[in-house]
C-alpha positions in Angstrom: 0.0 0.0 0.0 2.8 2.4 0.9 4.6 1.6 -2.4 1.4 2.3 -4.4 0.9 5.7 -2.7 4.6 6.5 -3.3 4.3 5.7 -7.0 1.0 7.7 -7.3 2.6 10.7 -5.6 5.6 10.4 -7.9 3.4 10.3 -11.0 1.5 13.3 -9.8 4.8 15.2 -9.5 5.8 14.2 -13.0 2.5 15.3 -14.4 2.8 18.6 -12.6 6.3 19.1 -14.0 5.1 18.4 -17.5 2.1 20.8 -17.1 2.3 23.4 -19.8 1.7 27.1 -19.1 -1.4 28.4 -20.9 -2.4 31.9 -21.8 -6.1 31.4 -21.5 -7.6 29.2 -18.7 -10.5 26.8 -19.3 -12.9 29.3 -17.9 -11.7 32.1 -20.2 -9.4 34.1 -17.8 -6.2 35.4 -19.3 -3.0 34.4 -17.6 -0.8 37.4 -18.4 1.2 39.8 -16.3 2.3 43.3 -17.1 5.7 44.5 -15.9 7.6 47.7 -16.0 4.7 49.8 -17.2 6.0 53.3 -17.7 2.7 55.1 -17.2 1.7 55.8 -13.7 -1.4 54.3 -12.1 -3.0 57.8 -12.4 -4.1 56.8 -15.9 -6.5 54.2 -14.4 -8.2 57.0 -12.3 -8.9 58.9 -15.5 -11.1 56.1 -16.7 -12.6 55.7 -13.2 -15.8 54.1 -14.5 -14.0 51.1 -16.1 -11.7 50.8 -13.1 -14.7 50.6 -10.7 -16.4 48.0 -13.0 -13.3 45.8 -13.2 -12.8 45.7 -9.4 -13.7 42.6 -7.5 -16.9 42.6 -5.5 -15.2 42.8 -2.1 -13.3 45.9 -3.2 -16.3 47.4 -4.8 -18.5 47.0 -1.7 -15.7 48.4 0.4 -15.6 51.5 -1.8 -19.4 51.7 -1.8 -19.7 51.6 2.0 -16.7 53.9 2.5 -18.1 56.5 0.0 -21.4 56.8 1.9 -20.0 56.6 5.5 -17.1 58.9 4.6 -19.4 61.6 3.1 -21.9 61.4 6.0 -19.1 61.7 8.6 -17.4 64.5 6.7 -20.5 66.6 6.4 -21.4 65.8 10.0 -18.1 67.4 11.0 -18.9 70.5 8.9 -22.4 70.8 10.5 -20.8 70.5 13.9 -18.3 73.3 12.9 -21.2 75.5 11.8 -23.0 75.0 15.1 -19.8 75.5 17.0 -19.0 78.8 15.2 -22.5 80.1 15.6 -22.5 79.0 19.3 -25.6 76.8 19.0 -24.2 74.0 21.2 -25.4 73.5 24.7 -22.0 74.2 26.3 -22.3 77.8 25.1 -25.6 78.2 27.1 -27.5 80.0 24.3 -30.3 82.3 25.4 -34.0 81.5 25.0 -34.3 84.0 22.1 -31.3 82.5 20.3 -32.1 81.1 16.8 -29.6 78.3 15.8 -28.4 77.6 12.3 -29.7 74.0 12.6 -32.3 73.1 15.1 -31.6 70.4 17.8 -27.9 69.8 17.1 -26.4 69.1 20.5 -23.1 67.5 19.6 -21.1 65.5 17.0 -23.5 62.5 17.1 -26.6 64.7 16.3 -24.6 66.5 13.6 -23.8 63.1 12.0 -27.5 62.1 12.1 -28.5 65.4 10.5 -25.9 64.8 7.8 -27.3 61.3 7.1 -30.9 62.6 7.0 -29.9 65.4 4.6 -28.0 63.2 2.1 -30.4 60.3 1.9 -33.5 62.7 2.2 -34.9 60.8 5.1 -36.2 64.0 6.8 -37.5 62.9 10.2 -38.5 66.6 10.9 -36.8 66.8 14.2 -33.8 68.7 12.9 -33.9 71.3 10.2 -32.0 74.3 8.8 -33.2 77.8 9.7 -32.8 81.0 7.7 -30.4 82.4 10.3 -27.2 81.3 8.6 -26.3 81.6 4.9 -23.4 79.2 5.5 -25.8 76.5 6.6 -28.0 77.0 3.6 -25.0 76.8 1.2 -23.8 73.7 3.0 -27.2 72.1 2.7 -27.3 72.7 -1.1 -23.8 71.5 -1.6 -24.4 68.2 0.3 -27.6 67.5 -1.5 -26.0 67.9 -4.9 -22.9 65.8 -3.9 -25.2 63.2 -2.4 -27.1 62.8 -5.7 -23.8 62.4 -7.5 -22.5 59.7 -5.1 -25.9 57.8 -5.2 -26.0 57.9 -9.0 -22.4 56.8 -9.5 -22.3 54.0 -6.9 -25.7 52.6 -7.6 -25.0 52.7 -11.4 -21.7 50.9 -10.8 -23.4 48.2 -8.8 -26.2 47.8 -11.4 -23.7 47.7 -14.3 -21.6 45.1 -12.4 -24.6 42.8 -11.9 -25.7 43.1 -15.5 -22.3 42.7 -17.2 -22.4 40.4 -20.2 -19.5 38.2 -18.9 -22.0 36.7 -16.3 -24.0 35.5 -19.3 -20.9 34.0 -20.7 -20.7 31.6 -17.7 -23.8 29.8 -19.1 -21.9 28.9 -22.3 -19.7 25.8 -21.9 -17.2 24.0 -24.1 -16.2 20.4 -24.0 -13.3 19.4 -21.8 -11.4 18.0 -24.7 -11.1 18.5 -28.5 -11.1 15.5 -30.7 -9.6 14.7 -34.2 -11.5 12.3 -36.4 -13.0 12.0 -39.9 -16.1 14.0 -40.7 -17.6 14.0 -44.2 -14.5 12.2 -45.5 -12.1 14.9 -44.2 -9.9 14.9 -41.2 -11.3 17.5 -38.7 -10.7 18.9 -35.3 -14.0 19.0 -33.4 -15.1 20.8 -30.3 -18.5 20.8 -28.7 -20.2 23.9 -27.3 -23.5 24.3 -25.5 -25.8 27.1 -24.3 -27.2 26.3 -20.9 -30.0 28.8 -21.2 -33.0 28.6 -23.4 -32.5 32.3 -24.4 -30.5 32.6 -27.6 -27.3 34.4 -28.4 -28.0 36.6 -31.4 -25.5 36.8 -34.3 -23.1 34.2 -32.7 -19.7 33.8 -34.4 -17.1 31.2 -33.6 -13.4 31.4 -34.5 -10.1 30.3 -33.0 -6.4 31.3 -32.6 -3.5 29.0 -32.5 -0.8 30.3 -30.2 2.7 28.9 -30.7 6.4 29.9 -30.7 7.9 30.4 -34.1 11.3 31.5 -35.4 11.2 33.9 -38.4 13.7 33.6 -41.3 15.6 36.5 -39.8 16.1 34.6 -36.6 13.6 36.4 -34.4 11.7 34.2 -31.9 8.0 35.1 -31.5 6.6 33.6 -28.3 2.9 34.1 -28.9 2.6 33.9 -32.7 -1.1 33.8 -33.6 -2.5 31.8 -36.5 -6.2 32.1 -37.5 -8.2 28.9 -37.1 -11.5 28.8 -39.0 -14.3 26.8 -37.4 -17.4 25.7 -39.2 -20.8 24.3 -38.3 -22.9 22.4 -40.7 -25.3 25.5 -40.9 -22.4 28.0 -41.2 -20.2 29.8 -38.7 -22.3 32.9 -38.3 -25.8 33.6 -37.0 -26.0 30.2 -35.3 -29.3 28.8 -34.1 -27.7 28.2 -30.7 -30.6 26.4 -29.0 -29.0 23.0 -28.6 -25.3 21.9 -28.3 -23.3 22.3 -31.4 -20.2 20.5 -32.7 -17.9 22.9 -34.4 -15.1 21.6 -36.6 -11.9 22.7 -38.3 -10.9 21.0 -41.5 -7.3 19.9 -41.4 -6.3 20.5 -45.0 -3.0 21.7 -46.5 -3.6 25.2 -45.3 -4.2 24.1 -41.7 -1.4 24.3 -39.1 -2.4 20.8 -37.9 -1.7 19.3 -41.3 1.9 18.2 -40.5 1.0 16.8 -37.1 0.4 13.2 -36.4 -1.1 11.0 -33.7 2.4 10.0 -32.5 3.8 13.5 -32.5 0.8 15.5 -31.2 1.9 15.5 -27.5 5.3 16.7 -28.5 3.9 19.8 -30.1 4.0 23.2 -28.2 0.8 25.1 -29.0 -2.4 26.4 -27.4 -5.7 26.5 -29.3 -7.9 29.4 -28.0 -11.5 29.3 -29.1 -13.8 32.3 -29.1 -17.6 32.6 -29.3 -19.0 36.2 -29.8 -22.6 36.9 -29.6 -25.3 39.4 -28.4 -27.4 38.6 -25.4 -31.0 38.4 -26.4 -32.4 39.9 -23.1 -30.1 42.9 -22.8 -28.7 43.4 -26.3 -25.2 43.5 -24.8 -22.3 41.7 -26.6 -20.4 39.0 -24.8 -17.4 36.8 -25.6 -16.8 33.3 -24.3 -13.2 31.9 -24.4 -11.5 28.6 -23.6 -8.3 26.9 -24.7 -6.9 23.5 -25.4 -3.3 22.3 -25.1 -1.9 19.2 -26.8 -2.8 17.0 -23.8 -6.4 18.0 -24.2 -6.7 17.1 -27.9 -7.6 13.4 -28.4 -6.6 11.9 -31.8 -8.9 9.2 -33.1 -12.1 10.0 -31.1 -15.5 11.5 -31.7 -18.1 12.9 -29.4 -20.9 10.7 -28.1 -24.5 11.5 -29.2 -26.2 14.0 -26.9 -29.5 14.9 -28.4 -32.5 12.5 -28.6 -36.2 12.6 -29.2 -38.7 11.4 -26.6 -42.0 9.6 -27.3 -43.9 12.8 -26.5 -42.1 14.5 -29.4 -39.8 16.6 -27.3 -36.1 17.0 -27.9 -33.9 16.0 -24.9 -30.3 17.0 -24.3 -28.3 14.6 -22.1 -25.4 16.7 -20.7 -24.0 13.6 -19.1 -22.5 12.7 -22.5 -21.5 16.3 -23.3 -17.7 15.7 -23.0 -17.8 11.9 -23.5 -15.8 10.6 -26.4 -15.8 7.4 -28.4 -12.8 5.9 -30.1 -13.1 5.6 -33.9 -11.0 4.5 -36.8 -8.9 7.5 -37.8 -5.8 8.0 -40.0 -2.8 8.8 -37.9 -2.0 11.9 -39.9 -3.7 14.2 -42.4 -1.0 13.7 -45.0 -1.6 10.0 -45.0 -5.3 10.5 -45.5 -4.7 12.8 -48.5 -2.2 10.3 -50.0 -4.7 7.5 -49.6 -7.3 9.5 -51.4 -4.9 10.3 -54.2 -4.0 6.7 -54.6 -7.6 5.6 -54.8 -8.3 8.3 -57.3 -5.4 7.1 -59.5 -6.6 3.5 -59.4 -9.8 4.6 -61.1 -8.0 6.5 -63.9 -6.1 5.2 -66.9 -3.0 6.9 -68.2 -1.9 6.7 -71.9 1.7 6.8 -72.9 2.0 8.4 -76.4 5.6 7.2 -76.7 4.6 3.5 -76.4 4.6 1.6 -79.8 3.4 -1.9 -80.0 5.4 -3.9 -82.6 4.9 -7.6 -83.5 8.0 -9.8 -83.5 8.1 -13.1 -85.4 9.8 -15.8 -83.3 12.2 -18.1 -85.2 13.8 -21.2 -84.0 17.4 -21.9 -84.7 17.0 -25.6 -83.8 16.9 -27.8 -86.9 15.0 -31.0 -86.7 
């Protein structure tokens, strides 16, 4: 038992050591880090709206609470200063005929409560501004305007964060693996994608990028060289009727970067296939993009996807997501080059070729043997 656990642990370490770095994770997040950026972080404050939207929820809620509490407390101090300067506080023993700037402010706590009531327009009616002080009237107007701005900005940021289209993208899922097999007599790379909601994505478009390291004829090494990968669906690659899971495929022809790969050499390749799905959310008309990636260990040569859609006796179509990423082994050529050579050989067998230089001549055979 101990030896088995030791071997299992060693195999896990070897797999972790062979694990490739990927630019895009399976859930679409980009694994990239920016270093030595010359511009200061002040540029992010210029586009404060996008900066707030990109923050995580914990930071956003911290800013939300701090903005309101900070403004209430700041204006509470100002109201306390106004009352202190005008000698409205009880420690100054104001006379009976004294008219304060703000009624019933007895200290810092009551000034804070009046600031809160003013900014959120609660208006309990116990504390109010009088016409005695122009400073108090100006402060009331300024806090009311600033309070509307804070409410509009923070509430708008929360609403925009909730309704961002990337949340819709989480209900679009790709198969765990990509497969390579024959489809329509051609060698293809196939990927399955599904929409988990019944609402459609309007104007959906699927495409891919193959990321790999290349060396130019000039000797320059390009780490993330991008090659376009065209994906097709039987009904076309644009304006998809995305109500049920679709199997997209890329034809491995002579123009494909997968043409010179084989089943034996696939795991030795160094590439990352990034797949994109762009569409418009039907409910909000906002555009969204779904991303995922596949490395050579996640591309299965000689497999196809198991059937997933069936029809019930009641006439309804049923999608079984248990078989969504399930694959089945099929007979597949071990390279695209072999498949094309096989087709060319079969085509030549059906054709006849004439040799114009060939001349048939009859030769009379004579025997030198005399009887």
